[in-house]
N, CA, C and O atoms as CSV, one atom per row, in Angstrom:
chain,resi,resn,atom,element,x,y,z
A,1,UNK,N,N,115.062,106.121,124.267
A,1,UNK,CA,C,113.944,106.312,123.377
A,1,UNK,C,C,114.346,107.340,122.320
A,1,UNK,O,O,115.061,108.298,122.616
A,2,UNK,N,N,113.888,107.137,121.106
A,2,UNK,CA,C,114.128,108.055,119.998
A,2,UNK,C,C,112.786,108.585,119.525
A,2,UNK,O,O,111.848,107.814,119.320
A,3,UNK,N,N,112.689,109.891,119.352
A,3,UNK,CA,C,111.450,110.511,118.901
A,3,UNK,C,C,111.576,110.869,117.432
A,3,UNK,O,O,112.545,111.513,117.030
A,4,UNK,N,N,110.600,110.457,116.624
A,4,UNK,CA,C,110.579,110.740,115.198
A,4,UNK,C,C,109.323,111.555,114.900
A,4,UNK,O,O,108.277,111.353,115.516
A,5,UNK,N,N,109.444,112.478,113.949
A,5,UNK,CA,C,108.285,113.260,113.531
A,5,UNK,C,C,108.169,113.230,112.016
A,5,UNK,O,O,109.126,112.918,111.308
A,6,UNK,N,N,106.994,113.556,111.540
A,6,UNK,CA,C,106.766,113.711,110.117
A,6,UNK,C,C,106.904,115.202,109.830
A,6,UNK,O,O,106.168,116.013,110.391
A,7,UNK,N,N,107.830,115.562,108.974
A,7,UNK,CA,C,108.094,116.992,108.738
A,7,UNK,C,C,106.973,117.665,107.971
A,7,UNK,O,O,106.407,118.655,108.435
A,8,UNK,N,N,106.655,117.147,106.826
A,8,UNK,CA,C,105.585,117.716,106.018
A,8,UNK,C,C,104.827,116.580,105.361
A,8,UNK,O,O,105.420,115.613,104.883
A,9,UNK,N,N,103.549,116.704,105.343
A,9,UNK,CA,C,102.733,115.687,104.691
A,9,UNK,C,C,101.449,116.333,104.208
A,9,UNK,O,O,100.917,117.241,104.847
A,10,UNK,N,N,100.965,115.865,103.095
A,10,UNK,CA,C,99.677,116.348,102.599
A,10,UNK,C,C,98.589,115.864,103.549
A,10,UNK,O,O,98.668,114.758,104.084
A,11,UNK,N,N,97.603,116.673,103.749
A,11,UNK,CA,C,96.512,116.335,104.672
A,11,UNK,C,C,95.882,114.997,104.307
A,11,UNK,O,O,95.457,114.253,105.191
A,12,UNK,N,N,95.818,114.683,103.022
A,12,UNK,CA,C,95.209,113.428,102.590
A,12,UNK,C,C,96.044,112.213,102.987
A,12,UNK,O,O,95.524,111.097,103.019
A,13,UNK,N,N,97.325,112.407,103.288
A,13,UNK,CA,C,98.206,111.299,103.648
A,13,UNK,C,C,98.315,111.080,105.157
A,13,UNK,O,O,98.754,110.015,105.590
A,14,UNK,N,N,97.925,112.066,105.962
A,14,UNK,CA,C,98.132,111.986,107.415
A,14,UNK,C,C,97.432,110.807,108.068
A,14,UNK,O,O,98.019,110.157,108.933
A,15,UNK,N,N,96.206,110.511,107.684
A,15,UNK,CA,C,95.508,109.380,108.322
A,15,UNK,C,C,96.208,108.064,107.973
A,15,UNK,O,O,96.273,107.169,108.815
A,16,UNK,N,N,96.726,107.928,106.769
A,16,UNK,CA,C,97.461,106.729,106.378
A,16,UNK,C,C,98.760,106.588,107.149
A,16,UNK,O,O,99.133,105.484,107.547
A,17,UNK,N,N,99.453,107.701,107.362
A,17,UNK,CA,C,100.699,107.682,108.123
A,17,UNK,C,C,100.419,107.253,109.558
A,17,UNK,O,O,101.144,106.424,110.108
A,18,UNK,N,N,99.381,107.806,110.166
A,18,UNK,CA,C,99.040,107.436,111.548
A,18,UNK,C,C,98.621,105.970,111.631
A,18,UNK,O,O,98.969,105.287,112.594
A,19,UNK,N,N,97.881,105.478,110.642
A,19,UNK,CA,C,97.468,104.075,110.618
A,19,UNK,C,C,98.702,103.169,110.514
A,19,UNK,O,O,98.760,102.128,111.170
A,20,UNK,N,N,99.680,103.556,109.699
A,20,UNK,CA,C,100.901,102.775,109.566
A,20,UNK,C,C,101.696,102.756,110.875
A,20,UNK,O,O,102.214,101.711,111.268
A,21,UNK,N,N,101.793,103.897,111.548
A,21,UNK,CA,C,102.493,103.964,112.838
A,21,UNK,C,C,101.825,103.040,113.846
A,21,UNK,O,O,102.507,102.288,114.543
A,22,UNK,N,N,100.494,103.087,113.932
A,22,UNK,CA,C,99.771,102.226,114.880
A,22,UNK,C,C,99.950,100.748,114.540
A,22,UNK,O,O,100.063,99.917,115.442
A,23,UNK,N,N,99.978,100.413,113.260
A,23,UNK,CA,C,100.196,99.021,112.842
A,23,UNK,C,C,101.591,98.553,113.243
A,23,UNK,O,O,101.755,97.453,113.769
A,24,UNK,N,N,102.588,99.386,112.995
A,24,UNK,CA,C,103.964,99.032,113.366
A,24,UNK,C,C,104.120,98.900,114.874
A,24,UNK,O,O,104.921,98.091,115.342
A,25,UNK,N,N,103.368,99.682,115.638
A,25,UNK,CA,C,103.456,99.635,117.097
A,25,UNK,C,C,102.979,98.291,117.646
A,25,UNK,O,O,103.370,97.903,118.747
A,26,UNK,N,N,102.148,97.583,116.903
A,26,UNK,CA,C,101.645,96.277,117.363
A,26,UNK,C,C,102.618,95.134,117.083
A,26,UNK,O,O,102.456,94.043,117.630
A,27,UNK,N,N,103.620,95.365,116.246
A,27,UNK,CA,C,104.555,94.300,115.872
A,27,UNK,C,C,105.566,94.067,116.981
A,27,UNK,O,O,106.163,95.011,117.499
A,28,UNK,N,N,105.753,92.811,117.338
A,28,UNK,CA,C,106.775,92.416,118.323
A,28,UNK,C,C,107.657,91.373,117.652
A,28,UNK,O,O,107.236,90.233,117.451
A,29,UNK,N,N,108.876,91.761,117.307
A,29,UNK,CA,C,109.821,90.862,116.653
A,29,UNK,C,C,111.229,91.295,117.039
A,29,UNK,O,O,111.497,92.495,117.092
A,30,UNK,N,N,112.137,90.364,117.311
A,30,UNK,CA,C,113.485,90.739,117.741
A,30,UNK,C,C,114.277,91.522,116.694
A,30,UNK,O,O,115.252,92.190,117.035
A,31,UNK,N,N,113.874,91.448,115.439
A,31,UNK,CA,C,114.597,92.162,114.388
A,31,UNK,C,C,113.995,93.514,114.029
A,31,UNK,O,O,114.466,94.171,113.101
A,32,UNK,N,N,112.961,93.937,114.751
A,32,UNK,CA,C,112.278,95.198,114.450
A,32,UNK,C,C,112.245,96.065,115.699
A,32,UNK,O,O,111.826,95.613,116.765
A,33,UNK,N,N,112.688,97.311,115.565
A,33,UNK,CA,C,112.673,98.249,116.691
A,33,UNK,C,C,111.222,98.557,117.059
A,33,UNK,O,O,110.395,98.830,116.188
A,34,UNK,N,N,110.925,98.509,118.355
A,34,UNK,CA,C,109.558,98.733,118.843
A,34,UNK,C,C,109.180,100.203,118.846
A,34,UNK,O,O,109.978,101.057,119.234
A,35,UNK,N,N,107.972,100.494,118.416
A,35,UNK,CA,C,107.385,101.822,118.585
A,35,UNK,C,C,106.647,101.781,119.914
A,35,UNK,O,O,105.765,100.945,120.111
A,36,UNK,N,N,107.007,102.689,120.835
A,36,UNK,CA,C,106.447,102.627,122.190
A,36,UNK,C,C,105.353,103.659,122.447
A,36,UNK,O,O,104.606,103.530,123.417
A,37,UNK,N,N,105.244,104.675,121.601
A,37,UNK,CA,C,104.193,105.681,121.780
A,37,UNK,C,C,104.031,106.442,120.473
A,37,UNK,O,O,104.923,106.439,119.624
A,38,UNK,N,N,102.882,107.094,120.320
A,38,UNK,CA,C,102.624,107.887,119.119
A,38,UNK,C,C,101.577,108.935,119.435
A,38,UNK,O,O,100.839,108.816,120.412
A,39,UNK,N,N,101.518,109.958,118.605
A,39,UNK,CA,C,100.524,110.995,118.818
A,39,UNK,C,C,100.586,112.061,117.754
A,39,UNK,O,O,101.173,111.864,116.690
A,40,UNK,N,N,99.974,113.196,118.046
A,40,UNK,CA,C,99.955,114.345,117.140
A,40,UNK,C,C,100.490,115.565,117.874
A,40,UNK,O,O,100.216,115.759,119.059
A,41,UNK,N,N,101.250,116.378,117.166
A,41,UNK,CA,C,101.703,117.670,117.691
A,41,UNK,C,C,101.481,118.700,116.602
A,41,UNK,O,O,102.074,118.621,115.526
A,42,UNK,N,N,100.631,119.659,116.887
A,42,UNK,CA,C,100.269,120.695,115.913
A,42,UNK,C,C,99.827,120.077,114.591
A,42,UNK,O,O,100.155,120.573,113.513
A,43,UNK,N,N,99.069,118.976,114.699
A,43,UNK,CA,C,98.505,118.328,113.522
A,43,UNK,C,C,99.419,117.364,112.794
A,43,UNK,O,O,98.991,116.724,111.834
A,44,UNK,N,N,100.675,117.241,113.227
A,44,UNK,CA,C,101.623,116.353,112.559
A,44,UNK,C,C,101.901,115.129,113.432
A,44,UNK,O,O,102.090,115.268,114.640
A,45,UNK,N,N,101.929,113.936,112.841
A,45,UNK,CA,C,102.185,112.723,113.611
A,45,UNK,C,C,103.620,112.658,114.134
A,45,UNK,O,O,104.553,113.164,113.512
A,46,UNK,N,N,103.765,112.019,115.297
A,46,UNK,CA,C,105.088,111.708,115.844
A,46,UNK,C,C,105.011,110.313,116.446
A,46,UNK,O,O,103.931,109.814,116.762
A,47,UNK,N,N,106.180,109.692,116.597
A,47,UNK,CA,C,106.234,108.397,117.271
A,47,UNK,C,C,107.560,108.253,117.991
A,47,UNK,O,O,108.572,108.825,117.586
A,48,UNK,N,N,107.538,107.476,119.069
A,48,UNK,CA,C,108.735,107.228,119.868
A,48,UNK,C,C,109.119,105.760,119.704
A,48,UNK,O,O,108.282,104.866,119.828
A,49,UNK,N,N,110.403,105.529,119.423
A,49,UNK,CA,C,110.921,104.175,119.235
A,49,UNK,C,C,111.912,103.870,120.344
A,49,UNK,O,O,112.539,104.774,120.896
A,50,UNK,N,N,112.050,102.575,120.668
A,50,UNK,CA,C,113.054,102.208,121.655
A,50,UNK,C,C,114.433,102.524,121.072
A,50,UNK,O,O,114.644,102.423,119.863
A,51,UNK,N,N,115.355,102.901,121.936
A,51,UNK,CA,C,116.718,103.222,121.525
A,51,UNK,C,C,117.576,101.977,121.684
A,51,UNK,O,O,117.641,101.387,122.762
A,52,UNK,N,N,118.230,101.586,120.607
A,52,UNK,CA,C,119.087,100.402,120.637
A,52,UNK,C,C,120.543,100.819,120.643
A,52,UNK,O,O,120.935,101.756,119.948
A,53,UNK,N,N,121.331,100.127,121.422
A,53,UNK,CA,C,122.769,100.351,121.452
A,53,UNK,C,C,123.413,99.444,120.415
A,53,UNK,O,O,122.961,98.320,120.197
A,54,UNK,N,N,124.463,99.932,119.779
A,54,UNK,CA,C,125.169,99.072,118.832
A,54,UNK,C,C,125.776,99.876,117.690
A,54,UNK,O,O,125.831,101.106,117.720
A,55,UNK,N,N,126.221,99.148,116.697
A,55,UNK,CA,C,126.871,99.727,115.539
A,55,UNK,C,C,125.825,100.179,114.523
A,55,UNK,O,O,124.813,99.508,114.324
A,56,UNK,N,N,126.075,101.309,113.890
A,56,UNK,CA,C,125.142,101.800,112.879
A,56,UNK,C,C,125.422,101.143,111.533
A,56,UNK,O,O,126.510,100.617,111.299
A,57,UNK,N,N,124.451,101.179,110.674
A,57,UNK,CA,C,124.607,100.652,109.323
A,57,UNK,C,C,125.705,101.398,108.577
A,57,UNK,O,O,126.400,100.815,107.744
A,58,UNK,N,N,125.860,102.668,108.870
A,58,UNK,CA,C,126.876,103.496,108.217
A,58,UNK,C,C,128.295,102.920,108.407
A,58,UNK,O,O,129.138,103.043,107.518
A,59,UNK,N,N,128.549,102.302,109.550
A,59,UNK,CA,C,129.867,101.687,109.810
A,59,UNK,C,C,130.147,100.531,108.852
A,59,UNK,O,O,131.299,100.270,108.509
A,60,UNK,N,N,129.109,99.854,108.430
A,60,UNK,CA,C,129.266,98.680,107.573
A,60,UNK,C,C,129.140,99.012,106.093
A,60,UNK,O,O,129.463,98.174,105.250
A,61,UNK,N,N,128.681,100.207,105.758
A,61,UNK,CA,C,128.476,100.588,104.364
A,61,UNK,C,C,129.159,101.928,104.105
A,61,UNK,O,O,128.528,102.977,104.230
A,62,UNK,N,N,130.445,101.901,103.746
A,62,UNK,CA,C,131.202,103.154,103.570
A,62,UNK,C,C,130.591,104.086,102.517
A,62,UNK,O,O,130.809,105.296,102.581
A,63,UNK,N,N,129.846,103.566,101.569
A,63,UNK,CA,C,129.273,104.418,100.522
A,63,UNK,C,C,128.181,105.328,101.077
A,63,UNK,O,O,127.820,106.310,100.427
A,64,UNK,N,N,127.640,105.027,102.269
A,64,UNK,CA,C,126.622,105.884,102.881
A,64,UNK,C,C,127.226,107.054,103.623
A,64,UNK,O,O,126.522,108.016,103.931
A,65,UNK,N,N,128.506,106.999,103.916
A,65,UNK,CA,C,129.169,108.035,104.724
A,65,UNK,C,C,129.243,109.353,104.000
A,65,UNK,O,O,129.770,110.325,104.541
């Protein structure tokens, strides 16, 4: 599992960010990493995604390195 957080966000954007996380959590598709949990910590949204094994995009795109 990978945990992601929102570092800084304007208060007016937080409800939209949480709504987007919840929407993404409902999607089930083999090409999209699943969001398995979400919540708030000290007022900032966080979400947990399944951890996938494999090659990173960076390996295939040398300009990102």
